[in-house]
SEPA-904240 format. One line per field, with one value per residue: x, y, z of N, C-alpha, C in turn; residue in one letter; residue number from 0. Coordinates in Angstrom, 1 decimal. Atoms other than C-alpha are relative to their C-alpha. Layout:
SEPA-904240
npx <- (X,...)
npy <- (Y,...)
npz <- (Z,...)
capx <- (X,...)
capy <- (Y,...)
capz <- (Z,...)
cpx <- (X,...)
cpy <- (Y,...)
cpz <- (Z,...)
residu <- (A,...)
num <- (NUM,...)
This chain:
SEPA-904240
npx <- (1.4,0.1,-0.9,-0.2,-0.1,0.0,1.0,-0.2,1.3,-0.1,-1.4,-1.0,0.0,0.3,-0.1,1.2,0.0,1.3,0.3,0.8,1.3,1.0,1.2,-0.2,-1.2,-0.1,-1.2,-0.5,-0.8,-0.7,-0.3,-1.2,-1.3,0.0,0.0,1.1,-0.1,0.6,1.3,-0.2,1.0,1.3,0.0,0.6,1.5,0.5,-0.4,0.8,1.2,-0.3,-1.2,-0.6,-1.0,-0.6,-0.7,-0.9,0.2,-1.1,-1.1,-0.1,-0.3,-0.6,0.6,-0.8,0.1,0.8,-0.4,1.2,0.4,0.4,1.2,1.0,0.7,-0.9,0.1,1.3,0.0,-0.6,0.9,1.1,-0.5,0.1,1.4,0.4,-0.6,0.8,1.2,1.2,-0.3,-0.8,0.1,-1.2,-0.3,-1.1,-0.4,-0.7,-0.1,0.8,1.5,0.3,0.0,1.2,1.2,0.0,0.1,1.4,0.8,-0.3,0.5,1.1,0.4,-1.0,-0.3,1.2,0.0,-1.2,-0.3,-0.9,-0.6,-0.6,-0.6,-0.4,0.4,-0.8,-1.0,-1.3,0.0,-0.3,0.0,-1.0,-1.0,0.3,0.0,-1.3,-0.3,-0.9,-1.4,-0.3,-0.3,-1.2,-1.1,-0.1,-0.6,-1.5,-0.6,0.0,-0.9,-1.4,-0.4,-0.5,0.2,1.2,-0.3,0.0,1.4,0.8,-0.5,0.4,1.4,0.2,-0.4,0.7,0.8,1.3,0.6,1.4,0.6,0.3,-1.0,-1.1,-1.2,0.2,0.0,-0.5,1.0,-0.2,0.9,1.4,0.1,-0.8,-1.1,0.5,0.6,-1.1,-0.7,0.7,-0.1,-1.3,0.0,0.7,-0.7,-1.2,0.5,0.9,-0.5,0.1,0.9,1.4,0.2,-0.1,1.3,0.5,-0.6,0.4,1.4,0.7,0.3,1.4,0.4,0.7,0.8,1.2,0.6,1.5,0.5,-0.3,0.9,1.4,0.0,-0.1,1.3,-0.1,-0.1,-1.3,-0.2,-1.1,-0.6,-0.5,-0.9,0.2,-0.9,-0.7,-1.2,-0.6,0.9,-0.2,1.3,0.7,1.5,0.7,-0.2,1.0,1.4,0.3,0.0,1.3,1.1,-0.1,0.0,1.3,0.2,-1.2,0.1,-1.3,-0.3,-1.0,-1.0,-0.5,-1.3,-0.9,-0.6,0.1,-0.3,1.0,-0.1,-1.1,0.3,1.3,0.2,1.2,1.2,0.0,0.5,1.4,0.8,-0.3,0.5,1.5,0.3,-0.3,0.8,1.3,-0.1,-0.7,0.9,0.9,0.9,-0.5,0.5,0.8,-0.7,0.2,-1.2,-0.3,-1.1)
npy <- (-0.4,-1.3,-0.4,-1.4,-0.7,-1.4,-0.6,-1.5,-0.6,-1.4,-0.4,0.7,1.5,0.5,1.4,0.5,1.5,0.6,1.3,0.8,-0.5,0.7,-0.8,-1.4,-0.7,-0.6,-0.8,-0.2,-1.2,0.0,-1.3,-0.7,0.6,1.5,0.5,0.9,1.2,-0.2,0.7,1.5,0.7,0.1,0.7,1.3,-0.1,-0.9,0.5,1.1,-0.5,-1.2,-0.1,-1.0,-0.9,-0.7,-1.1,-0.9,-1.4,-0.8,-0.3,1.1,1.4,0.1,-1.0,-1.2,-1.2,-1.0,-1.5,-0.8,-0.2,1.1,-0.2,1.1,-0.2,0.4,1.4,0.4,0.2,1.3,1.1,-0.2,0.6,1.4,0.3,-0.1,1.1,1.2,0.2,0.0,-0.8,0.6,-0.4,-0.6,0.1,-0.9,-0.2,-1.3,-0.8,0.7,-0.2,-1.3,0.1,0.8,-0.8,-0.9,0.7,0.4,-1.2,-0.4,1.0,0.8,1.1,1.0,0.4,0.7,0.0,-0.4,0.2,-1.1,0.4,-1.1,-1.1,-1.0,-1.3,-1.1,0.5,-0.1,-1.2,-1.3,0.1,0.9,-0.6,0.3,1.4,0.6,0.4,-1.0,0.3,1.3,-0.2,-0.8,0.9,0.9,-0.8,-0.1,1.3,0.4,-0.9,0.3,1.1,1.0,1.4,0.5,0.2,-1.4,-0.5,0.6,-0.5,-1.4,0.0,0.4,-1.0,-1.2,-0.6,-0.4,-0.9,0.3,-1.1,0.4,0.8,-0.8,0.2,0.7,1.5,0.6,0.8,1.5,0.4,0.0,1.0,1.1,0.1,0.3,-1.2,-0.9,0.6,-0.2,-1.4,-0.3,0.5,-0.9,-1.3,0.2,-0.2,-1.2,-1.3,-0.9,-1.1,0.5,-0.5,-1.5,-0.6,0.4,-0.8,-1.4,-0.2,-0.4,1.3,0.0,-1.2,0.3,1.2,-0.3,1.3,0.1,-0.1,1.2,1.1,-0.2,0.4,1.5,0.6,1.4,0.2,-0.3,0.5,-0.7,0.8,-1.1,0.3,-0.7,-1.1,0.1,0.8,-0.5,-0.1,-1.3,-0.6,-0.6,0.2,-1.1,0.4,1.0,-0.6,-0.5,1.1,0.6,-0.9,-0.3,1.2,0.5,1.4,0.2,0.7,0.0,1.0,-0.6,1.0,-0.5,0.6,0.4,-1.2,-0.4,1.1,0.9,1.2,0.8,0.2,0.7,0.5,0.8,-0.9,-0.8,0.8,0.4,-1.1,-0.3,1.0,-0.2,-1.2,0.2,1.1,-0.6,-0.9,0.7,0.3,-1.1,-0.3,-1.0,0.2,-1.1,-1.0,0.1,-0.2,1.2,-0.2)
npz <- (-0.1,0.6,1.1,-0.1,1.3,0.0,0.9,0.2,-0.4,-0.3,0.2,-0.8,-0.1,-1.4,-0.2,-0.5,-0.2,0.4,-0.5,0.9,0.4,-0.8,-0.2,0.4,-0.5,-1.4,-0.1,-1.3,-0.1,-1.3,-0.7,0.4,-0.3,0.0,1.4,0.2,-0.8,-1.3,-0.1,-0.1,-0.8,0.6,1.4,0.2,0.0,1.0,1.3,0.5,0.6,0.7,0.7,-0.8,0.6,-1.2,0.6,-0.7,0.3,0.5,-1.0,-1.0,0.5,1.4,0.9,0.3,-0.8,0.7,-0.1,-0.1,-1.3,-0.9,-0.8,0.2,1.3,1.1,0.2,0.5,1.4,0.3,-0.3,1.0,1.2,-0.1,0.1,1.4,0.8,-0.2,0.8,-0.9,-1.2,-1.0,-1.4,-0.4,-1.5,-0.3,-1.4,-0.3,1.2,0.9,-0.3,0.5,1.5,0.4,-0.1,1.1,1.2,0.2,0.4,1.4,1.0,-0.6,0.9,0.1,-1.4,-0.6,-1.4,-0.6,-1.4,-0.5,-1.3,-0.8,0.7,-1.0,0.3,-0.5,-1.0,0.7,0.9,-0.7,-1.5,-0.4,-0.9,-1.4,-0.2,0.1,1.4,0.6,-0.3,0.6,1.5,0.1,-0.2,1.2,1.2,-0.2,0.2,1.4,0.8,-0.3,0.8,-0.9,0.3,-0.6,-1.5,-0.6,0.1,-1.1,-1.2,-0.1,-0.2,-1.4,-0.9,0.4,-1.1,0.3,-1.0,-0.2,-0.8,-1.4,-0.7,-0.4,0.8,1.2,-0.1,1.3,0.8,-0.3,-1.1,0.4,1.1,-0.3,0.9,1.3,0.6,0.4,1.1,1.2,0.3,0.6,1.4,0.8,0.1,0.9,1.4,0.0,0.4,-1.2,0.3,-0.4,-1.4,-0.1,-0.3,-1.3,-1.1,0.1,-0.3,1.2,0.6,0.4,0.8,1.2,-0.2,-0.7,-0.4,0.0,1.4,0.7,-0.5,0.5,1.5,0.1,0.1,-0.3,-1.4,-0.6,-1.4,-0.7,-1.1,-0.9,-1.1,-1.2,-0.1,-1.3,0.2,1.2,1.2,0.6,0.5,-1.2,0.0,0.8,1.4,0.2,0.1,1.3,1.0,0.0,0.4,1.4,0.8,0.3,-0.5,-0.9,-1.3,-0.8,-1.0,-0.9,-0.6,-1.3,-0.5,1.1,0.6,1.5,1.0,-0.3,0.7,-0.6,-1.5,-0.2,1.3,0.1,-0.1,1.2,1.1,-0.2,0.5,1.4,0.9,0.1,0.7,1.4,0.6,0.3,1.1,1.1,1.2,0.2,-1.1,-1.0,-1.3,-0.6,-0.7,-1.5,-0.8,-0.8,-1.0)
capx <- (86.0,86.7,88.4,90.0,89.7,90.4,87.4,87.7,85.0,84.7,88.2,89.9,90.8,89.2,90.1,86.9,86.6,83.9,82.3,80.4,77.3,74.7,72.0,71.6,74.6,75.5,78.0,80.1,81.6,84.2,85.1,87.8,91.5,90.3,89.8,87.5,88.8,87.3,84.1,85.6,83.2,80.2,81.3,80.2,76.6,76.2,77.8,75.3,72.4,74.1,76.8,79.2,81.2,83.5,85.1,88.4,87.6,89.8,93.1,92.6,94.0,94.6,92.7,94.1,94.9,92.8,93.8,90.2,89.8,88.7,85.7,82.7,81.0,84.1,83.6,80.0,80.5,82.7,80.0,77.2,79.4,79.6,75.8,75.4,77.5,75.0,72.1,69.8,69.4,71.9,71.8,74.4,75.9,78.1,80.0,81.0,82.3,80.7,77.3,77.4,78.4,75.7,73.1,74.2,74.6,71.1,69.7,71.4,70.3,67.0,66.2,69.5,69.3,67.0,68.0,70.6,72.2,73.8,76.2,76.9,77.4,79.3,78.0,79.2,80.9,83.7,82.7,82.5,82.1,85.2,87.3,85.4,85.9,88.8,88.8,90.6,93.7,93.5,93.4,96.0,98.3,97.5,98.3,101.7,102.5,101.5,103.5,106.7,106.6,107.1,107.6,104.7,106.3,107.0,103.5,102.0,104.3,103.5,99.8,99.9,101.6,99.4,98.0,94.3,92.7,89.4,87.2,86.8,89.8,92.8,95.4,95.7,95.2,97.4,95.5,97.0,94.8,91.7,92.5,93.8,96.9,94.9,93.0,96.2,97.8,95.0,94.9,98.6,98.1,95.5,97.5,100.5,98.3,96.6,97.1,97.9,95.8,92.7,93.1,93.4,89.7,89.0,91.5,90.4,86.8,85.8,85.0,81.2,81.3,78.7,76.9,73.3,72.2,68.5,68.0,69.7,67.7,64.4,65.4,65.8,62.9,64.3,64.2,67.0,68.2,70.2,72.5,73.2,76.2,76.3,77.8,78.7,81.3,82.6,79.6,79.6,75.9,74.3,70.7,69.8,71.2,69.1,66.0,66.4,67.3,64.1,62.0,63.3,63.6,60.5,61.0,63.5,64.1,66.7,68.3,70.3,73.3,73.6,77.1,78.7,81.0,81.6,82.9,79.6,80.3,83.4,82.1,78.6,78.8,76.0,73.5,74.5,74.0,70.7,69.3,71.1,70.1,66.4,66.5,68.2,66.2,63.0,64.3,66.0,63.0,61.4,59.5,59.9,59.8,57.4,58.7,59.3,61.7,63.3,65.1)
capy <- (77.7,81.3,82.7,86.1,88.4,92.0,93.8,97.2,99.3,103.1,103.5,101.3,97.6,96.1,92.7,90.7,87.1,85.1,82.1,79.2,80.1,79.0,81.6,85.4,87.7,88.6,91.5,91.6,94.9,95.1,97.8,100.4,99.1,95.5,93.4,90.8,87.9,89.6,87.8,84.3,83.4,83.9,82.2,78.6,79.5,82.3,80.4,77.6,79.8,82.8,83.7,85.6,88.6,89.8,93.2,94.8,98.5,101.0,101.4,98.1,94.6,93.8,96.7,99.8,102.9,105.9,109.5,110.6,110.2,108.0,109.7,107.4,108.9,108.0,104.3,104.3,104.7,101.6,99.4,101.0,100.0,96.5,96.3,97.4,94.4,91.9,90.4,90.4,92.3,91.6,91.5,93.5,92.8,95.6,96.0,99.5,101.5,98.7,99.2,102.9,102.2,99.5,102.0,104.5,102.0,100.6,104.1,104.8,101.5,100.4,98.3,96.4,95.7,93.0,93.3,94.9,94.0,96.9,95.7,98.5,101.4,104.1,107.2,110.4,108.3,108.3,111.5,114.9,113.5,111.3,113.7,112.8,109.1,106.6,106.0,109.3,108.4,104.8,105.9,108.6,106.0,103.6,106.3,106.9,103.2,102.5,105.4,104.0,100.9,98.4,94.6,92.4,91.6,95.3,96.2,93.8,95.1,98.7,98.0,96.3,99.2,101.8,104.2,104.6,107.5,106.5,109.5,109.4,107.2,108.7,107.3,105.9,102.1,100.1,98.5,95.1,95.2,95.7,93.2,89.7,88.4,86.9,90.1,92.1,89.7,90.0,93.8,94.0,91.8,94.2,97.3,95.9,96.3,99.6,102.9,105.3,108.0,105.9,107.3,111.0,111.9,109.9,111.6,115.0,114.4,114.7,111.0,111.6,114.9,114.8,111.8,112.3,109.2,110.0,111.0,107.9,105.6,107.2,106.2,102.5,100.3,96.8,95.2,96.5,94.8,96.8,94.8,97.1,96.5,97.7,101.1,100.3,97.8,99.8,99.5,102.4,102.8,105.3,105.0,108.4,107.0,103.9,106.0,107.9,104.8,103.1,106.2,106.6,103.0,101.8,98.2,98.2,96.2,96.0,93.2,94.3,92.5,93.4,93.0,92.6,95.2,96.5,93.3,91.5,88.9,87.7,88.1,86.7,84.8,82.3,85.0,87.2,84.4,83.4,86.9,87.4,84.1,84.6,88.1,87.2,84.0,86.0,88.3,85.6,84.8,88.2,87.9,90.8,90.3,92.5,95.7,95.5,95.8,92.9,93.2)
capz <- (81.0,80.0,76.9,77.2,74.1,73.4,72.0,70.4,72.0,71.9,70.6,73.1,73.3,76.4,77.7,78.1,79.4,77.7,79.3,77.6,75.6,78.1,77.6,77.1,77.7,81.3,81.6,84.8,85.8,88.6,91.1,90.7,90.9,90.5,87.3,85.8,87.9,91.0,90.2,90.7,93.5,91.3,88.0,88.7,89.5,86.9,84.0,83.9,82.6,81.1,78.6,80.8,79.5,82.3,81.5,82.5,82.6,80.7,82.6,84.5,84.0,80.3,78.9,77.2,79.1,78.2,77.4,77.6,81.3,84.3,85.7,86.1,83.0,81.0,81.6,80.5,76.8,76.7,78.2,76.0,73.0,74.3,74.8,71.1,70.0,71.3,69.3,72.3,75.5,78.2,82.0,83.8,87.3,88.6,91.8,93.2,90.2,88.1,89.7,88.8,85.2,85.0,86.1,83.5,80.7,81.3,81.2,77.9,76.3,77.9,74.8,75.2,79.0,80.5,84.1,86.4,89.7,91.6,94.3,96.8,94.5,96.4,94.6,96.4,99.2,96.6,94.8,96.4,100.0,99.9,101.9,105.1,104.7,105.1,101.4,100.6,102.4,101.1,97.4,98.0,99.3,96.5,93.9,95.5,95.6,92.1,90.7,92.4,90.2,93.0,92.6,93.6,97.1,97.7,96.6,99.2,101.9,101.2,101.0,104.4,105.9,104.2,106.9,106.8,108.5,110.0,111.2,115.0,115.6,117.4,115.1,111.6,111.1,108.7,105.9,106.9,110.0,107.9,105.0,105.3,103.5,100.6,100.0,100.0,97.6,95.1,95.5,94.8,91.7,90.4,91.2,89.2,86.0,86.9,85.1,88.0,86.3,87.2,90.8,90.0,89.8,92.9,95.1,93.7,94.6,91.0,90.2,89.9,88.0,85.3,86.8,87.8,89.6,90.2,86.5,85.3,87.6,86.3,82.7,83.5,82.5,83.3,86.7,89.0,92.2,94.7,97.1,100.1,102.3,105.9,106.3,109.9,108.5,105.5,103.2,100.8,99.7,102.1,103.2,101.5,98.2,98.6,99.0,95.8,93.9,94.9,94.4,90.8,89.6,87.7,88.9,91.8,94.9,97.6,99.6,102.6,104.2,107.9,109.2,105.8,104.2,100.6,99.0,99.3,96.6,98.5,102.1,101.6,98.4,99.0,100.0,97.1,94.7,96.2,95.5,92.2,90.7,91.6,90.2,86.9,86.4,86.6,83.9,81.7,79.5,79.6,82.9,85.4,89.1,91.1,92.5,96.3,99.1,100.9,104.2)
cpx <- (-0.2,1.1,0.2,0.3,0.2,-0.9,0.3,-1.4,0.3,1.4,1.1,-0.1,-0.2,0.2,-1.4,0.1,-1.4,-0.2,-0.8,-1.3,-1.2,-1.3,0.3,1.3,-0.2,1.4,0.4,1.0,0.6,0.1,1.3,1.2,-0.1,-0.1,-1.0,0.0,-0.6,-1.3,0.1,-1.0,-1.3,-0.1,-0.8,-1.5,-0.5,0.2,-0.9,-1.3,0.2,1.3,0.8,1.0,0.5,1.1,1.2,-0.2,1.2,0.9,0.2,0.4,0.7,-0.6,0.9,-0.2,-0.6,0.5,-1.2,-0.6,-0.5,-1.1,-1.1,-0.7,0.9,0.0,-1.2,-0.1,0.6,-1.0,-1.3,0.4,0.0,-1.5,-0.5,0.5,-0.9,-1.3,-1.3,0.3,0.8,-0.4,1.4,0.1,1.3,0.3,0.7,0.0,-0.9,-1.4,-0.4,0.0,-1.2,-1.2,-0.1,-0.2,-1.5,-0.9,0.2,-0.5,-1.1,-0.4,1.1,0.3,-1.3,-0.1,1.4,0.1,1.0,0.6,0.7,0.6,0.3,-0.6,0.9,0.8,1.4,0.0,0.4,0.1,1.2,1.0,-0.3,-0.1,1.4,0.5,1.0,1.4,0.4,0.4,1.2,1.2,0.2,0.7,1.5,0.7,0.1,1.0,1.5,0.5,0.6,-0.1,-1.2,0.2,0.0,-1.4,-0.8,0.5,-0.4,-1.5,-0.3,0.3,-0.7,-0.8,-1.3,-0.6,-1.5,-0.6,-0.4,1.0,1.2,1.2,-0.4,0.2,0.7,-1.0,0.1,-0.8,-1.4,-0.2,0.9,1.0,-0.5,-0.6,1.0,0.8,-0.7,-0.1,1.3,0.1,-0.7,0.7,1.2,-0.5,-0.9,0.7,-0.2,-0.9,-1.4,-0.4,-0.2,-1.4,-0.6,0.5,-0.3,-1.4,-0.8,-0.5,-1.4,-0.4,-0.7,-0.9,-1.2,-0.8,-1.5,-0.5,0.3,-0.9,-1.5,-0.1,0.1,-1.4,0.1,0.0,1.4,0.0,1.1,0.4,0.7,0.8,-0.3,1.0,0.7,1.3,0.6,-0.8,0.0,-1.4,-0.7,-1.5,-0.7,0.1,-0.9,-1.4,-0.2,0.1,-1.4,-1.2,0.0,0.0,-1.5,-0.3,1.2,-0.3,1.3,0.1,1.2,0.8,0.6,1.3,1.0,0.4,-0.1,0.1,-1.0,0.2,1.1,-0.4,-1.3,-0.5,-1.3,-1.2,-0.1,-0.5,-1.4,-0.9,0.2,-0.6,-1.5,-0.4,0.2,-0.9,-1.3,0.0,0.5,-0.9,-1.0,-1.0,0.7,-0.5,-0.8,0.9,-0.3,1.3,0.1,1.0,0.9)
cpy <- (1.4,0.3,1.5,0.6,1.5,0.6,1.5,0.6,1.5,0.5,-0.6,-1.5,-0.4,-1.5,-0.5,-1.5,-0.5,-1.4,-0.8,0.7,-0.8,0.8,1.4,0.5,0.5,0.8,0.2,1.1,0.2,1.4,0.6,-0.7,-1.5,-0.4,-1.1,-1.2,0.2,-0.7,-1.5,-0.7,-0.2,-0.8,-1.3,0.0,0.8,-0.6,-1.1,0.4,1.2,-0.1,1.2,0.8,0.9,1.0,0.4,1.4,0.6,0.3,-1.1,-1.3,0.0,0.9,1.2,1.1,1.1,1.4,0.8,0.1,-1.2,0.5,-1.1,0.1,-0.5,-1.5,-0.4,-0.3,-1.3,-1.1,0.2,-0.6,-1.5,-0.5,0.0,-1.1,-1.3,-0.1,0.0,0.7,-0.8,0.4,0.6,-0.1,0.9,0.2,1.4,0.9,-0.7,0.2,1.4,0.1,-0.8,0.8,1.0,-0.6,-0.5,1.1,0.4,-1.0,-0.9,-1.2,-1.1,-0.6,-0.7,0.0,0.5,-0.4,1.0,-0.3,1.2,1.1,1.2,1.4,1.1,-0.4,0.1,1.1,1.2,-0.2,-0.9,0.5,-0.3,-1.5,-0.6,-0.2,1.0,-0.3,-1.3,0.2,0.9,-0.9,-1.0,0.7,0.2,-1.3,-0.4,0.7,-0.4,-1.2,-1.1,-1.4,-0.5,-0.2,1.4,0.6,-0.5,0.6,1.4,0.1,-0.3,1.1,1.3,0.6,0.4,0.8,-0.2,1.2,-0.5,-0.8,0.9,-0.1,-0.8,-1.5,-0.5,-0.9,-1.5,-0.5,-0.1,-1.0,-1.2,-0.2,-0.4,1.1,0.9,-0.5,0.3,1.5,0.4,-0.5,0.9,1.3,-0.1,0.4,1.3,1.2,0.9,1.1,-0.3,0.7,1.5,0.6,-0.4,0.8,1.5,0.2,0.2,-1.2,0.0,1.2,-0.4,-1.2,0.3,-1.3,-0.1,0.1,-1.3,-1.1,0.2,-0.4,-1.5,-0.6,-1.5,-0.2,0.3,-0.4,0.7,-0.9,1.0,-0.6,0.8,1.1,0.0,-0.9,0.3,-0.3,1.4,0.6,0.6,-0.1,1.1,-0.3,-1.1,0.5,0.5,-1.0,-0.6,0.9,0.3,-1.2,-0.4,-1.3,-0.3,-0.7,0.0,-1.2,0.5,-1.2,0.5,-0.6,-0.3,1.3,0.1,-1.2,-1.2,-1.4,-0.9,-0.4,-0.7,-0.6,-0.8,0.9,0.9,-0.8,-0.4,1.2,0.3,-1.0,0.1,1.2,-0.2,-1.1,0.6,0.8,-0.7,-0.2,1.1,0.3,0.9,-0.3,1.2,0.9,-0.2,0.2,-1.2,0.3,-1.2)
cpz <- (-0.7,-1.0,0.1,-1.4,0.3,-1.0,-0.2,0.2,0.3,-0.1,0.8,-0.1,1.4,0.1,0.6,0.0,-0.3,0.5,-1.1,-0.4,0.5,0.1,-0.5,0.6,1.4,0.1,1.5,0.0,1.4,0.6,-0.4,0.7,0.0,-1.5,-0.1,0.9,1.4,0.2,0.1,0.8,-0.6,-1.3,0.0,-0.1,-1.2,-1.4,-0.5,-0.8,-0.8,-0.8,0.6,-0.9,1.1,-0.5,0.9,-0.5,-0.6,1.2,1.0,-0.7,-1.4,-1.0,-0.3,1.0,-0.8,0.2,0.3,1.4,0.8,1.0,-0.3,-1.3,-1.1,-0.3,-0.7,-1.5,-0.5,0.1,-0.9,-1.4,0.0,-0.1,-1.5,-0.8,0.1,-0.8,0.8,1.3,1.1,1.4,0.4,1.5,0.2,1.5,0.2,-1.2,-1.1,0.1,-0.6,-1.5,-0.5,0.0,-1.2,-1.4,-0.3,-0.3,-1.4,-1.0,0.7,-0.9,0.0,1.4,0.5,1.5,0.5,1.4,0.4,1.4,0.7,-0.7,1.0,-0.2,0.6,1.2,-0.6,-1.0,0.9,1.5,0.4,1.0,1.5,0.3,0.0,-1.4,-0.7,0.3,-0.6,-1.5,-0.2,0.1,-1.1,-1.2,0.2,-0.2,-1.4,-0.9,0.3,-0.8,0.8,-0.6,0.8,1.6,0.6,0.0,1.2,1.3,0.2,0.2,1.5,0.9,-0.3,1.1,-0.4,1.1,0.1,0.9,1.4,0.7,0.3,-0.8,-1.3,0.2,-1.2,-0.7,0.3,1.2,-0.5,-1.2,0.4,-1.1,-1.4,-0.7,-0.4,-1.2,-1.3,-0.3,-0.6,-1.5,-0.9,-0.2,-1.0,-1.5,-0.1,-0.6,1.2,-0.2,0.4,1.4,0.1,0.3,1.3,1.1,-0.1,0.3,-1.2,-0.8,-0.6,-0.8,-1.3,0.1,0.8,0.3,-0.1,-1.5,-0.7,0.5,-0.6,-1.4,-0.1,0.0,0.4,1.5,0.6,1.4,0.6,1.2,0.9,1.1,1.3,0.2,1.4,-0.1,-1.4,-1.3,-0.5,-0.5,1.2,-0.1,-0.9,-1.5,-0.4,-0.2,-1.4,-1.1,-0.1,-0.4,-1.5,-0.9,-0.3,0.6,0.8,1.3,0.7,0.9,0.8,0.7,1.3,0.4,-1.1,-0.7,-1.6,-0.9,0.3,-0.7,0.5,1.4,0.2,-1.3,-0.2,0.1,-1.2,-1.2,0.1,-0.5,-1.4,-0.9,-0.2,-0.9,-1.5,-0.6,-0.4,-1.3,-1.3,-1.2,-0.2,1.1,1.0,1.4,0.5,0.7,1.5,0.7,0.9,1.0,0.2)
residu <- (M,F,I,E,R,R,W,E,L,N,G,L,K,L,R,I,A,E,G,P,K,H,G,P,P,L,V,L,L,H,G,V,V,R,Q,W,T,D,F,A,P,L,W,P,A,L,A,T,R,W,S,I,H,A,V,D,F,R,G,H,G,G,S,D,R,A,R,S,G,Y,K,V,V,D,Y,V,G,D,I,V,A,L,L,D,R,F,D,E,P,A,A,I,Y,G,H,S,L,G,A,M,V,A,L,A,A,A,A,A,R,P,D,K,T,R,A,V,V,L,E,D,P,P,F,H,T,M,G,R,D,I,F,G,T,P,Y,H,S,Q,F,Q,G,M,A,R,I,V,R,L,G,R,S,P,A,E,L,R,A,E,L,A,A,L,P,I,R,I,P,G,E,P,A,D,V,P,L,G,R,L,R,D,A,A,A,L,R,F,M,A,H,C,L,E,R,L,D,P,N,V,L,D,P,I,T,A,G,E,W,L,D,G,Y,D,G,P,A,L,A,A,R,I,R,C,P,A,L,V,L,E,A,D,T,A,V,A,G,M,L,R,P,E,D,T,R,W,L,L,E,N,L,A,D,G,A,I,V,R,F,P,G,I,G,H,L,L,H,W,Q,A,T,E,S,V,L,R,A,T,L,A,W,L,E,A,A,R,D,G,N,S,P,A,T,G,V,S,A)
num <- (0,1,2,3,4,5,6,7,8,9,10,11,12,13,14,15,16,17,18,19,20,21,22,23,24,25,26,27,28,29,30,31,32,33,34,35,36,37,38,39,40,41,42,43,44,45,46,47,48,49,50,51,52,53,54,55,56,57,58,59,60,61,62,63,64,65,66,67,68,69,70,71,72,73,74,75,76,77,78,79,80,81,82,83,84,85,86,87,88,89,90,91,92,93,94,95,96,97,98,99,100,101,102,103,104,105,106,107,108,109,110,111,112,113,114,115,116,117,118,119,120,121,122,123,124,125,126,127,128,129,130,131,132,133,134,135,136,137,138,139,140,141,142,143,144,145,146,147,148,149,150,151,152,153,154,155,156,157,158,159,160,161,162,163,164,165,166,167,168,169,170,171,172,173,174,175,176,177,178,179,180,181,182,183,184,185,186,187,188,189,190,191,192,193,194,195,196,197,198,199,200,201,202,203,204,205,206,207,208,209,210,211,212,213,214,215,216,217,218,219,220,221,222,223,224,225,226,227,228,229,230,231,232,233,234,235,236,237,238,239,240,241,242,243,244,245,246,247,248,249,250,251,252,253,254,255,256,257,258,259,260,261,262,263,264,265,266,267,268,269,270,271,272,273,274,275,276,277,278,279,280,281,282,283,284,285,286,287,288,289,290,291,292,293,294)
């Protein structure tokens, strides 16, 4: 169904999986430390009406490692170069890091973007504010493990034992209590192919340096759907970030997922698809949905 190719973009060769040509281009952008196959739950539904281009970001999966850096702004130019290769405007679906890159790419190329879907972008939850979250210890531990060059089995075992510091809890919690065996296996598979330097700006709290979310949102002219996970169960998009997104987007809406954490497209696949397909279909032939907020 998908053919993997390596496209030269912005001075790097990125692995991009291309689906059947069933409509306008739809770019899928994964989260940090993952890869294009992370979107497997969404492929069957999305591929029937769109030509999917699922990207491995620089330093991830089958894409080149980058000397120029791994801050969020460093990924944006690669995706802008991809949009410039298409003959018609594309839709972009991004999760986590991918959502923040999608926002910036759509702002840079409003004429090349017909719609965006932003799944739980973390913004400064993983930027300057990461030190007060469990994610700092998680990514520090991942950085240590990746640099050790472990085998797949060793990676899974070390990930399961990785101590996660949760604010307010009296003791660290092993990651294996927070992720099931299948999730840990996929995480280890992705980490095998990761450039360890990807994690440096995250653990330093510098990941979002140079990234101005409100200014970028104000430059977007296409319909933008925000999928918000629940911060009570490890969602990363904070309510204050949702507010400035909706205040600055010209045509924005939000769908909230109470009780569901950061990996919405895995944990609530049917509900995510229901919202995403409706949003993208309305933009597929040039029609824009009305701005609004959906609970």
